[in-house]
N, C-alpha and C positions, 0 to 999 in steps of 0.2 A: 176809434181804437188806435189807428195809425198816428193820429195827431198826439194822442197821449204818449205813445211810444217815442215819437220824435222829441217831445218836450222833456221826457225823463232822460233820454239819451243825451240831449243837449246840455242838461244840467250836470250830469255826471262828467261829461267831457270837459266842461268848463272848470269843474272842481279839480279834476286830475291835472289839468293844464296849469292851474294856479297853485295847487298844493302838493302835487307830486305823490311821493310814496305814502304820505299821511292819508290822502284821499283814497288811494288804492287800498290801503289797509282798512279804511272805514267801510268801503263798499264790499270788500271781501268778507268782513265780519257780518255785514247786513244780509248779503245774498247767499254766501256760501257757509255761513254759520260757523266760521272758524277765525280765531285771532292768530295771525302768523307773525312770528318774530323775524323771519327772513323769507323773501319771495323766491329766491333762486334755489333750484334743486342742486344739492352738492353732487359732484361727480361720483362720489362713493355710493350715494343713494341710487343713482342710475345704474352703476355697475352691479350693485346688489340685486336690483330688479331684474337685470339681465341674467345674472348667475342663477337666480332662484325661479326663473320663468319656467313654465311647463314646457318640456322639450318638444312636444307636438306643436304647440302654439308657436314656438321659436322656429321650427322647421317651416311652417306655413308662412310665417312673416318673412323669413329669408327668401323663400321661393317667390313670394310676391315682389319683394324688393328687387330681386335679380331681374325680373321681367319689366318692372317699372323703369329700372335703370337702363336696361337694354333699349327700351323704346325711347327714353329721353335722350340717350346717346345718339340714336338715329336722327332724332329731331334736331339736335344741336348742329349736326353736320349740314343741315340746310341753311344755316346762318353763317355766312363766310365773309371775311375781309376781301375787298377787291380794290383794284387801282386801274382806272382806264383813262385814255385820252379822249375827251369829248370833242375838243377842237385842237388843232395843232398848237402845241405849247401850253395847253390847258389840261391839267391832270386833275381828276376827281376820284375820290375813293370813299370806301365805307369801312368802318371798324366795328366789330362786334365787341361791346364792352359790358362785362357783368356788373350788376349792382354791387355796391359795397356791403350793404346790410339788408337782409330781408327778415320780416317778422311774420311768423306763421301761426295762425290760430287753429287749435285742435279742440273740438267739442268734447265735453265730459258728460255729466248728467246721467240719465237712465241708461243710455247706450253709448258708452265711451267708444271712440272710433280711432283705434290705432291705424286703421287703413288710411284714414285722412292724413295722419301724420306722415306716413310713407309717401302718399300722393303729392304732398306739398314740399316736403324736405328734399326728396331725391331730385326732382327737376331743378330746384334751386342750387343744389350742390353740383349737379352735372353742368349747369349753366356757368358755374365758376364764381358764384357769390362768395365774397370774402368771409362774411359771418352770417350764419343762419340761427335765429333765435326762435324758440317755440314758447307760446303761452297756452296754458290749459288750466281749467278751473280745478281747485283742490276739493277733496271730499271733506266731510265734517271732522275727520281725524287729521287734516292738514297735509295730506299727501295726494299726489296725482296718481291716477290709476296706473299700476305697474306696467301694464301692457303698452300704455302710451309712452312711458319712459323707455321701454324696450324698443319700440318703433322709432323713437327719437335717436337712440343709439345706432340702430341698424341703418337708419336713413342718413346719419351723419350730422345731426344738429350740433351746433357749437355750444349753445346754452339753452336751458329750459327753466321757465318761470311758472310758479304756482299762482297764476292769475287768470281769471276768466271774465267773461261778459264784456260789457262796455268799458269797464276800467282797464281791461287788457288792451283793447284797441286804442284807447286814449293814451295809455302809457307808451305803447310802441310808436304811436304817431308823433308824440311830442317829447318823449323821453322823461325820465325821472332820475333821481340820484342812483337808483338801482337798475332800472331798465333803460338800455340805450335806445336812442331814437333811430328808427329804421327808415329806409328809403321807400319800401313798399310792404304792404300788408296783404297776405293771401290766406285763403282757407275758408271753409264753410262755418256757419253758426246759426243761432236762432234769429228771430225777428229783431231783437235788440242789437245783436252783433252786426247784422246786416245794415241796420239803420246807422249804427256807429261808423261803419265803413263808409257809408254814403256821406256822413257829415264831416269826416276828417279828410275825405278825398280833396286833393288840391294842395293840402299841406303835406300829404304823403300819397304815394301811389297805392292803388288797390287792384286786385284782380277783377272780380265780378261781384255784383250784389245778387247772390243766389236766393231764390225763394223756395217754397215747398217742392219736393221731388215730383217729377213727371215721367210717365211712360206712355207711349203710344205704340200700339201693335197693329200692323196691317197684316191681315191673314186671309188665306183662301181655303178651299176645301181640303187641301193637302196638309194643313196645319194640325197639330196635336192639341186638342182642347185642354188637356191637363197641363201641358206646358204653358199655354197662354194664361190659364187661371193662376198658376204659380208665379208667373212673371208679373202679372197685374198686382197680386197680393204682396209681392216682394217690395214694390214701391208704396203700396197703400199702408203697410205697417210702419213706415217712417213717421207718419204725421197724419192727423185727421184732416189736414188741408192738402195732402198729397193728391195728385191727379193720375188716374189710370183709365186709359181709353182704348177700346178695341174698335178697329174699323175693318169690316169684312164684306166680301161679296156673297157670303153664304149665310142665310138665315138659319139653316140647320146647324152650322158651326156655332153661331151665336147662342143658340139654345143649349148646346152641349157645354159650352164654356160657362154659361149661367149655372148649370147643375154642378159642374166641377168646382166653381167658386164656393158654392154653399157647402159642398162636401169638405173642401179644404179648410174653410173657415171654422168648421165644427171641431177641428183638431189643432188649430193654430194657437200657439201660446199668446200671440199678440192680436188675437181676434177682435178684441174690443176696439183697438185703434183701427185695424184694417177694415172692419165692418163699417165703422162710422165714416171712414174715408171713402169707401166704395159707395155707401148710401148718399154721401154728400157730393162727391165729385166723380164717381165712376160713370163711364158712358159706353154705350155700344152704338156704333153708327153703321147702318147698312148702306152700301153703295152698289152701283151697277158694275163698275169696272175698277181695276187696280189703278188706272190712270186717274180716276176720280178720287181715290183714296190718297194718291200722291199729292194731288192738288190741295186736299185738306191738310195734309202733313206739312207742306211747304208754307201754308198760311199760318198754321199753328206754331211751327218751329219748336217742337218738343225737346225737352232735355235728353230723353232716351227714345230712340225710334227703332223698333224691331220690324223686320220683314220676314214673317213666317209664311212664305209663299213659294211657289214653284219658280225656280230660276231667279232668285232675288237680285243677282248681279246685273241682270238685264236692265234694271231700273236705277242703277247706281248714279248715272249722270243726270237723271231727271230730278233727283232729290237734292235740294240746295240748303234747306234750313233745318238743322238739328244739332244737338250737342254731341252725341255719339250715335253711330248707326250700327245695327246688329243684323247680319245677313244670314238667314236660314234658321231652321228649327233648333239647331244645337248651339247657336251663338247667343246663349242666354246673357242678358244684361248683367246678371249677378257676377259673371266672370270678370267683367270690367270693374265692378265695385271693389274687387279684391285682388285678383291674381293674374289677369291676362296681360297687363302692361300699360294699357291706355288709361288715361286719368279719369277719375270719377267726380272731380270738381268741375261742374258743367253749367252752362247758362240755362236759365229757366225763364218763365213768364214771357215767352215770345222774343227774348233777347238773342237767341241763336240766329236771328235774321242778320245780326251785324257783329257778333262776337263769338269767340271760341272758348273752349274749356281751358283749364289751367295747364300750362306747359312751360318748357324752358324759355319760350318767347317772353313770358311774364317777368323773367329775371335778367334779361339783357336789354341793352340799348343799341340801336343801329345808328351810329354816329357817322356823319359825313365830313369830308375835308376837301379843300381845294388848294391847288398850287398852280400859279400862272407865271411864266417867265416874262421878263421885260420886253423881249423882242416880239412876243405874240400879243402883248397887252393892247396895242393900239387898235387892232381890228375888233377884238371882243369888247374893249372898253367903249368904242364908238356905238356899238349895238346896244350896250347897256344904257349909255347916255340917251340914245334915242327913245328907248323904252321908258326911261324915267320921265322924259319930256312928254310922252303920250299920257302918262298918269298925272302929270302936273306936279311932280315932286322935285322941286328945284334943287334941294340939297343933295338928293340922290344923284341928280344929273351932274352937279358940280363935283361930287365925289368921284364919279366915273371919269369925268374929264380931267380931273387934277393930274392923273398919271399920264394922260395922253400928251399933255402940254408941258409936263415936267421934263427937266434935263435928265435923261436916263443914264447918262454917262457919269460914273462916280467921280467926284472931284478929288484931285490929288491933294493930300494934306502935306503942309510944310513940315519937314522934320525939325524937331526942336532938340538941340543937343542937351544931353543930360549932364548937369553940372556935377562934377565929382566933389566929394566931401573934402574940405580943407584939411 
């Protein structure tokens, strides 16, 4: 299956790279069942979506945006320019430089995700990216879901395109006549979008290659079984391949959660997906101690990790591998999905061992610089030349020595009289 996806993705990318807008149009007709005259959403259409949006939905999205922005602004303060003297006469520094252009993918389909638009756009804008573009698949009537347009406006996107799937990733990675080439692509998507991001990486930056959603809940006898069941199902309803795991020291709690799961599935509108997901990937693990549960969590590195236990902060420093951590019975993961401020685009499939979720960090570069004066060069240059000799790199050694033996005093230039015009 994965080989088939990779082959299909590769063919689409090659076609878009070669044929640009014509290929994008072809695949949009094939997959989205709509023939578009223009890919870019006009500003008037975005403004109309905003003005006609449900007022309640608008309030909620603005509330979420405010918190996402507040968190991103706190994050960006951690990335600072500095200038230090490493050795006398040798100054070294760092500059935080935003990307020039970012391309953000926002899923459409059965469950359009305006929340994902906010989660991607706002960190990019807070980071200072010059131009933020959004790609999202059109419906069969040729328009993007209005709430995604509203989220794009609230977040501050500069341009929005009605393009989805692999063709969107390829268009942003290589540019077409209509879609500008970006420096980095971010945002979640299906298996084809994830594979496309993998294949264009190197020609363009990407955030993470996310897989199906995951939640792991560590719980003791103080936890509420109804809360646990609802949090497990909140992830399970995403996808039949989603993973929902309970680790507990209480067999009694595990039995109660099992009963609550069945009761909640009976009234859940997305029960078909959630039930298949739980049957396929749902797990309950009984352990003897919380420490044993933590060991399992660190090895698994789940996307979302909840601690529904007594005194959860006690274990904060012992937990190393997770996308986001939720401490206590009332720190529901769903809050982070939407309104709490932390990002919901997170690493999956054990990749939280070495990477983090989407943040302002994805949209800046930490660039370094060096300045050495001629008086100080001799000492530091000799050390560099010796190191080059250790490695056997003769041209490196010669480069280091060239300034040591050069005449550092600037030569006086003879002044040449300027002939006046006759």
